[in-house]
C-alpha positions in Angstrom: 14.4 -52.9 -50.0 15.9 -56.3 -48.3 18.2 -54.1 -46.4 15.8 -51.9 -44.8 15.1 -54.3 -41.6 19.2 -53.1 -41.0 18.0 -49.7 -40.1 16.5 -51.4 -37.0 19.9 -53.5 -36.0 22.3 -50.9 -36.8 20.0 -48.3 -34.4 20.2 -51.1 -31.6 24.0 -52.1 -32.0 24.9 -48.6 -32.2 23.0 -48.0 -28.8 25.1 -51.0 -27.2 28.4 -49.5 -28.6 27.9 -46.1 -27.8 27.1 -47.1 -23.9 30.2 -49.0 -24.1 32.1 -46.1 -25.9 30.9 -43.8 -24.0 32.7 -45.1 -20.6 35.8 -44.3 -22.0 35.6 -41.4 -23.9 32.6 -38.6 -24.8 33.9 -37.9 -28.3 33.9 -41.7 -29.0 30.3 -41.8 -28.2 29.2 -39.2 -30.1 31.3 -40.4 -33.0 30.0 -43.7 -32.9 26.3 -42.5 -32.7 26.8 -40.4 -35.9 28.5 -43.1 -37.4 25.8 -45.8 -36.9 22.7 -43.2 -37.7 24.7 -42.3 -40.9 24.9 -46.1 -41.9 21.2 -46.5 -41.2 20.5 -43.2 -43.2 22.8 -44.7 -46.1 20.6 -47.9 -46.0 17.8 -46.2 -46.3 18.7 -44.2 -49.3 19.9 -47.1 -51.0 16.3 -48.5 -50.6 14.8 -45.5 -51.6 16.6 -45.3 -54.9 15.7 -49.0 -55.6 12.3 -48.7 -54.6 9.5 -49.6 -57.2 6.3 -48.0 -55.8 3.2 -50.1 -55.8 0.1 -50.9 -54.1 1.1 -54.2 -51.7 3.3 -54.1 -48.8 6.8 -55.7 -49.8 8.1 -58.3 -47.5 11.4 -57.7 -46.1 11.8 -60.6 -43.3 8.9 -63.2 -42.1 9.9 -65.9 -40.1 7.6 -67.5 -36.9 8.3 -66.0 -33.5 5.6 -67.0 -31.4 3.9 -69.5 -33.5 1.7 -70.7 -30.7 -0.1 -67.3 -31.0 0.3 -66.5 -34.5 3.0 -64.1 -34.0 5.6 -63.6 -36.7 8.6 -61.4 -37.2 7.2 -60.0 -40.4 8.6 -56.6 -41.3 7.4 -55.1 -44.7 7.4 -51.8 -46.8 5.6 -49.9 -49.1 5.6 -46.1 -50.0 3.9 -44.8 -46.8 6.5 -46.9 -44.3 9.5 -45.8 -46.7 8.6 -42.2 -46.4 8.5 -42.2 -42.9 11.7 -44.2 -42.6 13.4 -41.6 -44.6 12.0 -39.1 -42.3 13.7 -41.0 -39.2 17.0 -41.0 -41.0 17.1 -37.3 -41.6 15.8 -36.5 -38.1 18.1 -39.0 -36.3 21.3 -37.9 -37.9 20.5 -33.8 -37.5 19.4 -34.7 -33.7 22.8 -36.2 -32.8 24.2 -33.4 -34.5 22.4 -30.9 -32.4 23.5 -33.1 -29.4 27.2 -32.6 -29.8 27.1 -30.4 -26.6 25.9 -33.0 -24.4 28.6 -33.6 -21.6 26.7 -35.4 -18.9 26.5 -39.2 -19.4 27.3 -39.0 -23.0 27.1 -42.7 -23.6 24.0 -43.2 -22.0 22.4 -40.3 -23.8 23.3 -41.6 -27.1 22.5 -45.3 -26.3 18.8 -44.1 -25.3 18.7 -41.9 -28.3 19.6 -44.9 -30.9 17.2 -47.4 -28.9 14.5 -45.0 -29.4 15.2 -44.7 -32.8 15.5 -48.4 -33.4 12.1 -48.8 -31.9 10.8 -46.0 -34.6 12.4 -47.9 -37.2 10.6 -51.2 -36.1 7.2 -49.6 -35.7 7.4 -48.3 -39.3 8.3 -51.6 -40.8 6.2 -54.0 -38.7 3.5 -56.1 -40.8 2.9 -57.8 -37.6 0.3 -56.4 -34.9 2.2 -57.7 -32.2 5.7 -56.8 -33.1 4.5 -53.4 -34.2 3.4 -53.1 -30.7 6.3 -54.2 -29.3 8.5 -51.8 -31.2 6.0 -49.2 -30.3 6.7 -50.0 -26.5 10.3 -49.7 -27.2 10.3 -46.5 -28.3 8.4 -44.9 -25.1 10.8 -46.2 -22.6 13.8 -44.1 -23.8 11.8 -41.0 -23.9 11.2 -40.8 -20.4 14.9 -40.9 -19.0 16.2 -38.6 -22.0 13.6 -36.1 -20.5 13.9 -36.8 -16.9 17.7 -37.0 -16.9 18.9 -34.5 -19.3 15.6 -32.4 -19.9 15.2 -28.6 -18.6 11.8 -26.9 -17.2 9.9 -29.2 -15.0 11.6 -32.2 -16.7 10.4 -35.0 -14.0 6.7 -33.6 -14.5 7.1 -33.5 -18.3 8.6 -36.8 -18.5 6.0 -38.7 -16.4 2.9 -36.9 -17.9 4.5 -37.9 -21.7 4.7 -41.5 -20.5 1.8 -41.8 -18.4 -0.3 -40.6 -21.6 1.7 -42.7 -23.8 1.1 -45.9 -21.6 -2.7 -45.1 -21.4 -2.7 -44.8 -25.4 -0.9 -48.0 -25.4 -3.1 -49.8 -23.2 -6.2 -48.8 -25.5 -4.2 -49.8 -28.5 -3.5 -53.6 -26.9 -6.9 -54.0 -25.7 -8.3 -53.0 -29.3 -5.7 -55.5 -30.8 -6.5 -58.5 -28.2 -10.1 -57.8 -29.0 -9.6 -58.1 -32.8 -7.0 -61.0 -32.4 -9.4 -63.1 -30.6 -12.5 -62.2 -33.0 -10.5 -63.2 -35.8 -8.9 -66.3 -34.2 -12.5 -67.5 -33.8 -13.2 -67.1 -37.4 -10.0 -68.5 -38.8 -10.2 -71.6 -36.6 -13.9 -72.1 -37.7 -12.5 -72.2 -41.1 -9.8 -74.3 -40.4 -7.0 -71.7 -40.5 -4.5 -71.0 -37.7 -4.9 -68.0 -35.7 -2.5 -65.1 -36.8 -1.7 -61.5 -35.7 -0.7 -60.4 -39.3 -2.4 -57.2 -40.0 -3.3 -58.3 -43.7 -4.8 -61.6 -42.2 -6.8 -59.6 -39.7 -8.0 -56.8 -42.5 -9.2 -59.7 -44.5 -11.5 -61.4 -41.5 -12.3 -58.2 -39.8 -14.9 -57.7 -42.7 -17.0 -60.5 -40.8 -17.0 -58.7 -37.5 -20.2 -57.3 -36.2 -20.9 -53.5 -36.5 -20.6 -53.2 -32.7 -17.3 -55.2 -32.6 -16.1 -52.9 -35.4 -17.3 -49.7 -33.4 -15.5 -50.7 -30.3 -12.2 -51.9 -31.9 -12.0 -48.8 -33.8 -12.4 -46.6 -31.0 -10.2 -48.3 -29.1 -7.1 -48.7 -31.4 -7.7 -45.2 -33.2 -7.8 -43.4 -29.7 -5.0 -45.0 -28.3 -2.6 -44.2 -31.4 -4.1 -40.6 -31.3 -3.2 -39.8 -28.0 0.6 -40.0 -28.9 -0.3 -38.2 -32.3 -1.5 -35.0 -30.2 -5.2 -35.2 -31.2 -7.2 -32.7 -29.1 -8.1 -33.1 -26.2 -5.6 -35.8 -25.6 -2.8 -33.3 -26.6 -1.8 -31.6 -23.4 1.3 -33.8 -22.7 3.2 -32.6 -25.9 3.9 -28.8 -25.3 4.9 -30.0 -21.7 7.0 -32.8 -22.9 8.5 -30.6 -25.8 9.5 -27.8 -23.3 11.0 -30.4 -20.9 12.9 -32.2 -23.4 16.4 -31.7 -24.5 16.9 -30.6 -27.9 17.4 -34.0 -29.6 14.3 -35.3 -27.7 12.2 -32.4 -28.7 13.4 -32.7 -32.5 12.5 -36.6 -32.1 9.4 -36.1 -30.0 7.8 -33.5 -32.9 9.7 -34.9 -35.7 9.2 -38.8 -35.5 7.7 -39.8 -32.4 4.2 -38.1 -32.7 4.2 -39.8 -36.4 4.0 -43.2 -34.4 0.3 -42.2 -33.3 -0.5 -40.8 -36.8 1.0 -43.7 -38.7 -0.6 -46.6 -36.2 -4.1 -44.8 -37.0 -3.3 -44.8 -40.8 -2.0 -48.1 -40.8 -3.8 -50.3 -38.4 -7.2 -48.6 -37.0 -8.4 -47.2 -40.6 -7.9 -50.4 -42.8 -8.9 -53.1 -40.4 -12.1 -51.5 -39.0 -13.5 -49.8 -41.9 -17.0 -49.7 -40.4 -15.7 -48.2 -37.5 -13.8 -45.5 -39.5 -16.8 -44.5 -41.5 -18.8 -44.0 -38.0 -16.3 -42.0 -36.2 -14.6 -39.9 -39.1 -16.8 -37.1 -38.5 -15.8 -36.7 -34.9 -12.4 -37.2 -36.0 -12.6 -34.3 -38.4 -14.3 -31.9 -36.1 -11.5 -32.6 -33.1 -8.9 -32.3 -35.6 -10.1 -28.7 -36.7 -10.8 -27.7 -33.3 -7.1 -28.8 -32.3 -5.7 -26.8 -35.3 -7.4 -23.5 -34.4 -7.5 -23.8 -30.5 -3.6 -25.0 -30.4 -2.9 -22.2 -32.8 -4.7 -19.4 -30.7 -2.9 -20.7 -27.6 0.5 -20.6 -29.4 -0.4 -16.8 -30.3 -0.5 -15.7 -26.8 2.2 -17.9 -25.4 5.6 -15.8 -23.9 7.6 -18.9 -23.7 9.7 -19.3 -26.9 9.6 -23.1 -26.6 5.6 -23.5 -25.6 5.1 -21.5 -29.0 6.5 -24.0 -31.0 5.0 -26.7 -28.6 1.5 -25.8 -29.6 2.5 -25.2 -33.1 3.4 -28.5 -33.3 0.1 -29.6 -32.0 -1.8 -27.7 -34.3 0.2 -29.0 -37.5 -0.5 -32.4 -36.5 -4.2 -31.8 -36.4 -4.0 -31.3 -40.0 -2.8 -35.0 -40.3 -5.8 -36.2 -38.5 -7.9 -33.9 -40.7 -6.3 -35.8 -43.8 -7.0 -39.0 -42.3 -11.0 -37.9 -41.4 -11.4 -36.8 -45.0 -10.7 -40.2 -46.3 -10.0 -39.6 -50.0 -6.7 -40.2 -52.0 -5.7 -36.5 -51.9 -6.4 -36.0 -48.0 -4.5 -39.3 -46.9 -1.8 -38.7 -49.3 -1.3 -35.2 -48.1 -1.8 -36.5 -44.7 1.5 -38.6 -45.0 3.1 -35.8 -46.7 2.3 -33.5 -43.9 3.9 -36.1 -41.3 7.0 -36.0 -43.2 7.0 -32.2 -43.8 6.1 -31.6 -40.1 8.9 -34.0 -38.8 11.6 -31.6 -40.8 10.1 -28.3 -39.9 9.3 -28.9 -36.4 12.8 -30.5 -35.8 14.1 -27.4 -37.2 12.4 -25.1 -35.0 13.1 -26.7 -31.9 16.9 -27.1 -32.8 17.2 -23.3 -33.5 14.7 -22.5 -30.0 16.5 -25.2 -27.8 20.0 -25.2 -29.0 21.0 -22.1 -30.8 19.0 -19.8 -28.6 18.2 -21.1 -25.3 21.5 -22.8 -24.5 23.4 -19.4 -25.4 20.6 -17.1 -23.9 19.8 -19.0 -21.0 16.2 -17.5 -21.6 13.0 -18.4 -23.7 11.0 -15.8 -22.7 10.1 -13.5 -25.4 10.1 -10.4 -23.4 13.8 -11.0 -22.7 14.6 -12.2 -26.1 13.3 -9.1 -27.8 15.9 -6.7 -26.3 18.6 -8.7 -27.7 19.6 -8.1 -31.1 19.6 -12.0 -32.4 19.7 -11.2 -35.9 22.8 -9.5 -35.5 24.2 -11.8 -32.7 23.0 -15.1 -34.4 22.5 -14.3 -38.1 22.7 -18.1 -38.9 20.0 -19.0 -36.6 17.7 -16.2 -37.8 18.1 -17.0 -41.4 17.4 -20.8 -40.6 14.3 -19.6 -38.1 12.8 -17.5 -40.8 13.0 -20.3 -43.4 11.2 -22.6 -40.8 8.8 -20.2 -39.8 8.0 -19.5 -43.8 7.8 -23.3 -44.5 5.3 -23.9 -41.0 3.2 -20.9 -42.5 2.7 -23.1 -45.6 4.4 -20.7 -48.2 5.2 -22.1 -51.4 8.3 -23.4 -52.4 8.4 -25.2 -48.8 7.3 -29.0 -48.0 4.4 -27.5 -45.9 2.6 -25.8 -48.8 1.8 -29.2 -51.0 1.2 -31.1 -47.7 -1.4 -28.5 -46.3 -2.7 -27.9 -49.6 -3.4 -31.7 -50.3 -5.2 -31.8 -47.1 -7.3 -28.8 -47.6 -8.3 -30.1 -51.1 -9.5 -33.5 -50.0 -11.0 -32.2 -46.9 -13.1 -29.8 -49.2 -14.6 -33.1 -50.7 -15.6 -34.3 -47.8 -16.8 -30.9 -45.8 -16.6 -27.6 -46.8 -16.8 -26.3 -42.9 -13.9 -28.6 -41.9 -11.7 -26.9 -44.8 -12.7 -23.3 -43.6 -12.3 -24.0 -40.2 -8.8 -25.4 -40.9 -8.1 -22.6 -43.3 -8.7 -20.2 -40.3 -6.0 -22.3 -38.6 -3.4 -21.4 -41.3 -4.0 -17.7 -41.0 -3.5 -18.4 -37.0 -0.3 -19.9 -38.0 0.9 -17.1 -40.0 0.1 -14.7 -37.3 1.7 -16.9 -34.4 5.0 -17.5 -36.7 5.5 -13.9 -37.6 4.8 -12.6 -34.2 7.5 -14.8 -32.7 10.1 -14.3 -35.5 9.7 -10.4 -35.0 9.6 -10.3 -31.3 12.5 -13.0 -30.7 15.0 -12.3 -33.5 14.1 -8.7 -34.7 12.8 -6.9 -31.3 14.1 -3.7 -30.0 17.6 -3.7 -29.0 18.7 -1.9 -25.7 15.1 -2.1 -24.2 16.8 -2.8 -21.0 18.2 0.8 -20.8 14.7 2.1 -21.1 13.0 0.0 -18.6 12.7 0.5 -14.9 15.4 -2.2 -14.1 18.7 -1.0 -12.2 21.2 0.2 -14.5 24.0 -2.4 -13.4 21.6 -5.3 -14.1 20.4 -3.7 -17.7 24.4 -3.6 -18.2 25.1 -7.2 -17.3 22.1 -8.5 -19.3 23.2 -6.2 -22.6 27.0 -7.6 -21.9 25.5 -11.0 -22.1 23.8 -10.7 -24.9 26.9 -10.2 -26.8 29.1 -13.0 -25.4 27.4 -15.7 -27.1 29.1 -18.5 -28.2 29.3 -18.9 -32.1 27.2 -21.5 -34.0 29.2 -24.6 -34.1 29.6 -26.5 -37.5 27.7 -29.5 -36.3 24.8 -27.3 -35.7 25.0 -25.7 -39.2 25.4 -28.8 -41.0 22.5 -30.4 -39.1 20.4 -27.0 -39.8 21.5 -27.6 -43.6 20.0 -30.8 -43.7 16.9 -30.2 -42.4 16.4 -26.9 -44.8 17.6 -29.0 -47.8 15.0 -31.4 -46.9 12.1 -29.0 -46.6 13.0 -27.2 -49.9 13.7 -30.2 -51.9 10.2 -31.7 -51.0 8.7 -28.0 -51.3 9.7 -27.9 -54.9 9.6 -31.7 -55.7 6.8 -33.1 -53.8 6.3 -35.7 -56.4 9.5 -37.5 -55.0 7.4 -38.5 -51.8 3.7 -38.8 -53.6 4.9 -41.2 -56.4 5.6 -43.7 -53.3 2.6 -42.5 -51.3 -0.2 -42.7 -53.3 0.1 -46.1 -54.8 0.4 -47.4 -51.7 -3.1 -46.1 -51.0 -4.4 -47.9 -54.0 -4.2 -51.0 -52.1 -7.5 -53.2 -51.5 -7.3 -52.2 -47.6 -7.1 -48.6 -48.0 -9.4 -48.6 -51.1 -12.0 -50.4 -49.0 -11.7 -48.1 -46.1 -12.4 -45.1 -48.4 -15.3 -46.7 -49.8 -17.0 -47.4 -46.6 -16.2 -43.8 -45.6 -17.7 -42.6 -48.8 -20.8 -44.8 -48.3 -20.9 -43.6 -44.5 -20.6 -39.9 -45.3 
């Protein structure tokens, strides 16, 4: 476990080396990014194999940083953070493999990519509120440049909208954390202790906050993080950003960046402000189920392939928020498992749509794709998308099934109505997934010849449909990594739940669950 901070250092070092290597050779930048991301994944795997689950955060590094403000460079990990660090390692390697085709400013692309990954690792390992916020901000900035520079449809608009929403959410988080720090510092000084930004210290002192303080702090911090998690009605940045982003950035946005928001809600807002959690949980639950159904219905009527996946991502993140709102061991464990599962599945869906299909057909319009026998022209892409679609629908044998089942079982204990509405969302997810699989990969060939379009244009489109470059080995390897991950966790969810559930038995999470039980 003591090696986990090296995931951060390797990512930032890789960003610097990739930038330099890219000035000399494009291939060198790609190889550099892959080597450093694989090294970080290797460190994560070593830590995972040697991890002993328990309720306490295991300190990795703890040295004073700004002692006058009580800020320490404090990194720690438990089963929850380790699960998401593993997700980040897998997603980062797969994203680089799916970006092997980048030709423009390759060094800059991978430098920004690895800087974003370093920030994500830092958030998941931070045990100091100030340090967590710093890494959170570091992860936001590269997103703008990755989308605005290498994106596609409305990339400047999508990048700016994403960053504005992110910074507004960050401002809310900072306001809530500063309020909590100032209030905690007053109490600590009165008892002869120095002020501290440590999450564990603030959690202990927060029990002495007034009810009004608890409500205000929770509302600010949870809402700020929930914006990045795609909570309805603050979700509109997500589909726009996904569509505008290049493939690797889409994979990271859906795969790990949205998890930063959900993780902040779980790690910071819920255990620190338990009274606020108990008061606002019903509101969060209703917003979650509305988001599940609403985003699913919007996905059902989309004609842009990538928008379907974008709204699907918002809908599935609603299950994470539902698990957090239900507030019991089953639902919270399922929420963390869903973070991992959705990160893998959404990343794979965006990889197929953005890299394999769009960059070969140059269209995301379902009406155009239905005329191309993609299951014959791209059989590998078709098989992978079908598998990812089944996983997204929550079919047994894939990671989505145990994750969503745990959330629904936990939600049933809290609210039957939430569970029934969320179950409707599962049915809607099945509907739009089956629709898009059929239309995009198994549509009717030669539809152009039966249309009213001029014959020459029809023949050109048909000919273009048969001139697709083959799926490359980097794409195949990246896809197989993600497919293997979602199947392994689908068959053996205990591999992660055995890490997650002991972490939820910590005093901070138990206090939050007890407060919610009493409040409901």
